[in-house]
N, C-alpha and C positions, 0 to 999 in steps of 0.2 A: 504494500500500500504506500503510495507516494505521499509526501507532505508531512510525514511523521517527524517529530522532534528527535534529534540525535545529539547527545552530549559530546563535547570535545574537551579532552584533557591532554596537556603536553604541548608539543611544538605546534607552531602555526603552519598553515599551508594544507591542512587536512580538509578545510571547509569546501574547497572546490570539488573534490571527489565525492563528498557527501551530497552536495547539491546535484552533481551530475547523475548520481544514483537515485535521486528523487527524494532525499531527506532534507530536513531543515536543521542546519547546524546551530547548536546553542553552546557557546563557550562557557566552560566551568560548571555546567549543570550535570549532576550525577543521579538525580532522583526522579524528577518529573519529565522523563524522556523514555523513548522506546528502548534505547540502549545507549552505551557510551563508547566512543572511539577513544582509546587511550594509547598515546605514543610513548613507549619506554617504560622501564620498571618503575621509575619514580612516579609517573602518572598513575599507574595501577595502585601503588602503595598509597598515594594521596587520596584516591577515590575510597579505598577501604577505610583509611583513617578518618576521613571527613564524613562519609555517608554510612559506613558500617553496613549492616545487613539490609538497610533501606536502599542501597545503591541499585540502580538498574543493571542489567547484564552488561558485561564489558567485552568489547571487540578490540583486542590488542593489536597494535600495528608497529612495524619497525623492528628494531634490534632487541626487543624484549626477550630475555632468556628465561627458560624454565616453564613458560606457558606458551601456548600455541599461537604465536603472533602471525599476522598477515604481512607480507612484504608491502612496502608503501606503494609500489607500482601496481599492486593488485587490489588496492583499497576500494576503488569504485565498485568492482564486481562483488567484493566481500560485503560492502554496505548494501548493495542491491539484494544479495542473497539473504542477509539478515532482515531487511525490510519485508522481503517476501515470505519470511517465516520458515526458511529451509535450513537455517543454522542449527547445529546441535549444541547442547549445553554440557559443560564440564564444570564441576563444583570444586572450589578450593577453600580451605579454612582461613578465617580471619582469627589470628591468635593474639590473646592478651597476655603479656608477661607482667608479673607483679612481684615486687620485693618491698616488704613493709608497706608504707603508704604510697609508694610510687607504682604507677602502671603505664604501659605503653602498648601500642598495637603494631602488629607486623603481619605481612602476607608472605614474605620471602624467608627472612631469617632474623634471629636474635643472636648477637655475639657478645661475649665477655672478653675484653682485650686489655692487656696491660697498657696503661696510659703512657708509659715512658718507653722509648726505644731500647731494644736490647735488654729488656727486663722480663723476667718470668714470674708467674704466680702459681699458686696451688689451688686446684679445683676438685670438687667432688660431684659425682653424678649419682642420683638415687632415683628409684621408682617407688611407688607406694608399697611395694612388697620387699624391696631389698636394696642394699648398697651395691651399685654397679661398679664404680671405680673411683680412685683418687689418684691424681697425677699432677705433675708440674709441667707447665707449658706457657707459651706466649698468650694463649687465649683458648677459647672454646666457642664453637658455633653450632646452634640448633637450627636446622633448616626444614621448612615445610616441603612437601613435594614440589611446589612451585619454585622454591628457592634452592632445591638440592642440586641443580645444575650450575649454580653460581659459586659463591665463596666456599660453601661446604665441599663441593667437588674439587675446587682448586686446593683445598686443604687435604685432599685424599679421600673424601667421603663418597658414598654411593649416590646414584640418581634414584629417587624414590618415585614410584608410580602415583598418579593422581588418584584421589578418592579412596585412599587406603587408611586414613586416620592415624598416620604415624609421622614421626620426624626422624631425621638423621642427626646424631649427636657426635661431633667430630672435634678432637683436640687440634689446635693450631700450633704448629712447630713444637710438639711435645719434647720434653727433656729425654724421655725414653721412648723408643719405638714400640715397646711392649704395652703402651697405654691403651690401645684399641680404639674402636669406634663402634657405634651402636645404632640400631633402628628400633625405636620405642614408641608406644602409644603416646600421643601428644600430651594428654592430661595426666599421665603418670610421672612425667619428668620433673625433678627438682634439682637445680644446680646451686652450689654454694662455693663462695670464695673462702678457702680455708686459712689463708694467711693474709696479713695486711702489710707485707713488706713493701709493696708498691701499689699505687692506686690502680683500680680496675674499672674500666668504663663499660657501660652497656650501650650497644648500638642496635637499633631496630631498623631493618631495611636500610642500613648504612647511615642512619641518623644518630648522632651522639645524644643520648638521653640523660644519663646521670652516672655518678660514681657509685659503684656497688660496694658496700661495706663488708668486711669479713664476717662470717657466721650469719649472714642475712640470706635466708633461702629465697631463691628465685623460682617461681612456679608458673605454670602455663595452663590456660583454659581456652577452649574454642569459643569465640564470641561471635558466632554466626558464620556465614559463608558468602563468598562472592561468586556469581555465576559468570563463567567465561563462555563466550560464543565461539564455536568452531565451525569453519566453513571449508569448502573443498580447497581453497587457497591457503589455509593455515599450515604453517610449518610443523613438522614433528618436533617434540620437545626433547627427543633423545639424540 
C-alpha cells in the first residue's frame, strides 16, 4: 500500500528511495509508522533505547553487522516489499543491564572494560545455578545474537543464532587462555568485578555508561523485543 509513513533513523539520503517505493519518509519517528528504515548499528540501538518494545518493525540498511541488513542500492525494492507486506519478521531481544541503581539498554552487547590502557581486572561469571568462572582479563563482553558477530566474535567468541534466548559471554584479552567462553541463557547471567585495582567501565552498544564498582553484581533481563524485517535482498548474518 502506497503512502504509508516510514520512519528514518541514521544517515540522510534514504528518503528518496522510500518515496520512490511509495512510502512517506518521517525523520526520527520510530512508533507511529508502518516500519523504520535504520542505517547502521547505532541507529538500530537508538531506536531500541528510545522507543523500546513500542518501536515499529525495523528494516536495517547499510553496513549493519549481526542483523540482516539490506545493501543501500537495494533499499527501494526492500521498502516496496515491506510496504506490500511480503517481508518476514525476525525477533531480537532488547536487554536491560542493571548494577545497583544504574540501568542501561542494549541490543548488541554489554562490555566491562578496564578504563586504563594496558591494565587488567578480575571478573566472575555466574548463573542462577552455579559459578561459571573467575578470571583476569582486559575486559568481558556479553553479546546478544544480534551482537555476536561484532566485538564478541573479534574477541574469539561464537556467532549465536537469532531467537535462541541466549548470549555469548567472552573474556577480552584474558590473562590465561584457559579462561573459556560460554553460551548462556540471557536472564541467568550475573557478572561481577572482583577487584578494584583499576576502574572498570560499562559500555552498552559501544556507549560508555558508568564505572562499575567491585563486588557490585551486574544482571540482565529481557525488556521486550524489536522486530526486524527480512526481505529477499537482506544479507545473511553469518
